[in-house]
C-alpha positions in Angstrom: -35.6 2.3 3.6 -33.7 -0.9 4.5 -30.6 -1.6 2.6 -30.7 -4.6 0.3 -28.7 -7.5 1.8 -26.7 -9.4 -0.9 -25.4 -12.9 -0.2 -21.7 -13.2 0.5 -19.6 -14.0 -2.6 -17.0 -16.4 -1.5 -14.8 -17.5 -4.4 -11.6 -19.4 -5.0 -8.7 -17.6 -6.5 -5.0 -18.5 -7.3 -3.1 -17.2 -4.3 0.6 -17.0 -3.7 2.1 -17.9 -0.3 5.6 -18.6 0.9 6.6 -21.9 2.5 9.1 -20.9 5.2 10.1 -24.4 6.2 12.0 -26.7 6.6 15.6 -25.6 6.9 17.8 -28.4 5.7 20.9 -28.6 7.9 22.5 -31.1 5.5 22.8 -28.3 3.0 25.6 -25.7 3.0 23.0 -23.0 3.4 20.1 -24.5 5.5 17.6 -21.8 4.5 17.9 -23.0 0.9 15.8 -26.0 2.0 12.7 -23.8 2.4 9.9 -24.5 0.0 9.7 -20.9 -1.2 6.9 -19.4 -3.3 3.9 -21.6 -4.0 0.5 -21.0 -5.4 -2.9 -22.6 -4.5 -6.5 -21.8 -5.0 -7.8 -20.3 -1.7 -11.0 -18.6 -0.7 -11.7 -14.9 -1.0 -14.8 -13.2 0.3 -15.5 -10.5 -2.2 -18.0 -8.8 0.1 -15.5 -8.4 2.9 -12.5 -7.5 0.7 -11.4 -4.1 -0.4 -8.7 -2.8 -2.7 -6.4 -0.2 -1.1 -4.6 2.3 -3.3 -1.9 3.7 -1.0 0.3 6.7 -1.6 -0.3 6.7 -5.4 0.9 10.3 -5.6 1.9 12.5 -8.5 5.2 13.9 -7.6 5.8 16.2 -10.6 8.4 15.7 -13.2 12.2 15.4 -12.8 12.5 18.8 -14.4 10.2 20.4 -11.8 11.5 18.6 -8.7 14.9 17.1 -9.6 15.9 16.6 -6.0 12.9 14.6 -5.2 13.5 12.3 -8.1 17.2 11.9 -7.2 16.3 10.8 -3.7 13.2 8.6 -4.7 14.3 6.7 -7.8 11.1 4.7 -8.0 8.9 7.6 -9.0 9.1 6.9 -12.7 8.2 3.2 -12.0 5.2 4.3 -10.0 4.0 6.4 -12.9 4.3 3.4 -15.2 2.5 1.0 -12.8 -0.3 3.6 -12.4 -0.8 3.8 -16.2 -0.4 0.1 -17.0 -1.9 -1.7 -14.0 -4.2 0.5 -12.0 -7.0 1.0 -14.7 -7.7 -2.7 -15.2 -7.9 -3.7 -11.5 -9.8 -0.5 -10.4 -12.4 -0.8 -13.2 -12.9 -4.5 -12.4 -13.4 -3.8 -8.7 -15.7 -0.8 -9.2 -17.8 -2.6 -11.8 -18.3 -5.6 -9.6 -19.1 -4.0 -6.3 -15.7 -4.4 -4.6 -14.8 -1.6 -2.2 -12.0 0.7 -3.2 -10.2 2.8 -0.5 -7.4 5.3 -0.9 -4.7 6.0 1.7 -2.8 9.3 1.3 0.1 11.1 2.9 -0.6 14.2 4.8 -1.6 17.2 2.8 -4.6 19.2 1.6 -5.2 17.9 -1.9 -7.8 15.3 -0.8 -9.6 17.2 1.9 -12.5 18.4 -0.2 -13.3 14.9 -1.4 -16.5 13.4 0.2 -14.8 10.1 0.9 -12.2 11.9 3.1 -14.9 13.8 5.1 -16.8 10.5 5.7 -13.6 8.7 6.9 -12.7 11.6 9.2 -16.2 11.4 10.8 -15.9 7.6 11.2 -12.5 7.6 12.9 -12.6 7.0 16.6 -10.9 9.8 18.5 -7.5 8.8 19.7 -4.8 10.6 21.6 -1.6 11.4 19.7 1.3 9.2 20.7 3.4 10.5 23.5 6.9 11.3 22.3 10.2 11.8 24.1 11.7 15.2 23.9 14.7 15.5 21.6 18.0 16.8 23.1 20.9 18.4 21.2 22.5 15.0 20.5 19.3 13.6 18.8 18.8 16.8 16.9 22.3 16.7 15.6 22.0 13.0 14.7 18.7 13.6 12.9 20.2 16.5 10.9 23.2 14.3 10.0 20.9 11.6 8.7 18.8 14.1 6.7 21.9 15.7 5.2 24.1 12.6 4.6 22.0 9.5 4.5 18.5 10.5 3.2 17.4 12.5 1.3 20.6 14.6 1.1 21.0 18.3 2.0 20.9 19.4 -1.7 17.5 17.6 -2.3 15.6 18.8 0.8 14.3 22.0 -0.8 13.0 20.3 -3.9 11.2 17.7 -1.8 9.5 20.3 0.3 8.4 22.1 -2.8 7.2 18.9 -4.3 5.0 18.1 -1.3 3.3 21.5 -1.6 2.2 20.4 -5.1 1.5 16.7 -4.5 -1.7 15.2 -5.9 -3.3 11.9 -6.9 -2.0 10.2 -9.9 -4.6 10.5 -12.7 -5.3 6.8 -12.7 -5.6 6.7 -9.0 -8.1 9.5 -8.4 -11.0 8.5 -6.1 -14.4 8.3 -7.8 -17.7 9.3 -6.2 -17.6 8.7 -2.5 -14.8 6.2 -2.3 -13.2 6.3 1.2 -10.0 8.3 1.6 -7.9 7.9 4.8 -4.8 9.7 6.0 -4.7 7.8 9.3 -5.1 4.2 10.5 -8.1 5.2 12.6 -9.8 6.5 9.5 -9.1 3.4 7.4 -10.3 1.2 10.2 -13.5 3.3 10.5 -14.2 2.6 6.8 -13.5 -1.1 7.2 -15.8 -1.3 10.2 -18.6 0.6 8.4 -18.3 -1.7 5.4 -17.6 -5.0 7.2 -14.2 -5.3 5.5 -11.7 -7.8 7.1 -9.2 -8.2 4.2 -7.4 -5.4 2.5 -5.5 -6.0 -0.8 -2.9 -3.2 -1.2 -1.3 -1.7 -4.3 0.7 1.5 -4.4 4.1 2.7 -3.3 6.2 1.4 -1.7 5.8 -2.2 -0.7 8.7 -2.3 1.6 8.2 1.1 3.2 4.9 3.1 3.3 2.6 0.2 2.6 4.0 -1.5 5.7 4.7 1.2 8.3 2.9 4.4 7.3 -0.5 5.4 8.8 -3.0 3.1 7.1 -0.3 0.5 6.3 -0.2 -3.2 7.0 1.4 -3.0 10.5 -1.3 -0.9 11.9 -4.2 -2.6 10.2 -3.0 -6.1 11.0 -2.9 -5.2 14.7 -6.6 -4.4 14.3 -7.4 -7.9 13.1 -7.5 -7.1 9.3 -5.7 -9.4 6.9 -3.4 -7.4 4.6 -2.3 -8.7 1.2 -0.7 -7.2 -1.9 -0.9 -7.2 -5.7 2.4 -8.2 -7.2 2.2 -6.1 -10.4 0.6 -3.1 -8.5 3.6 -2.2 -6.3 7.2 -1.2 -6.4 9.8 -0.7 -3.7 12.4 1.6 -2.3 15.6 0.2 -3.8 19.2 0.9 -2.9 22.5 0.8 -4.8 22.9 -2.9 -4.2 19.3 -3.9 -5.1 18.1 -1.5 -7.8 19.2 -3.4 -10.9 17.1 -6.5 -10.1 14.6 -4.8 -7.8 15.5 -7.2 -5.0 13.8 -5.1 -2.3 10.5 -5.5 -4.1 10.9 -9.3 -3.9 11.8 -9.0 -0.2 8.8 -6.8 0.4 6.4 -9.2 -1.2 8.0 -12.1 0.8 7.5 -10.1 4.0 3.8 -9.5 3.2 3.2 -13.2 2.4 4.9 -14.3 5.6 3.8 -11.7 8.1 0.5 -10.3 6.9 -1.4 -12.1 4.2 -1.0 -13.2 0.6 0.2 -12.0 -2.8 -2.1 -12.0 -5.8 -1.5 -11.5 -9.5 -3.5 -8.7 -11.0 -4.9 -10.8 -13.9 -6.2 -13.4 -11.5 -8.0 -10.7 -9.5 -9.5 -9.0 -12.6 -10.8 -12.3 -13.9 -12.2 -13.4 -10.5 -13.9 -10.0 -10.0 -15.6 -9.9 -13.3 -16.6 -13.6 -13.2 -18.3 -13.1 -9.8 -19.7 -9.6 -10.3 -23.2 -8.5 -9.2 
């Protein structure tokens, strides 16, 4: 039986972009002349857009895996975002026919889901990246980084135990046959099957995994897919100097807006989805 062909739903939605011009060389700091964050109603094709929930993992409690929480201080924020932000946007997307994809870190907790089995079949076969062989110097430098920079020698065992028990956050569990990808090839396969050319990401973390992990914005943008983010649906890896004001989140959103796509507010997306549902 031939599938029903629905007309494309092209709507206008408030969209954040960053005006990275003009540097004013009459100012003490020329870059302070840039226009900065601005918002305008821009088009969005709901039939070619998908929401991506990336690395929305349950990492246990601080009591269970204290070393993991010591090294990844954003875990509690991710739990809060999952409870307060995810249900509204995911319900809106699902109820109005917007595709929802899930991108996961390597593991076994998702491999029985039908959406993962489909994504695995859809992925084009690709050869693994050729890698240079490590010598004793690189091995010693890597060990030093792991022990003294991140995550710290005393935290490694907890993190390893945590990954053995990782799962989806309750609010981020895939429903029905929603696509689940662990690689960029798998996510691209889902996009190609569904005719998706714009991915709007939420998950953790905006300045790390959502950019550079498999299924992240770097890989997907190289395949011609626009990649955007939901401001309220992300957090960032922060450091000592940025944690108080979450400055790395702001830098991450700026990077998305400048290099990959746009930034959306969750309430604008929810309103637009419901207003233009099936």
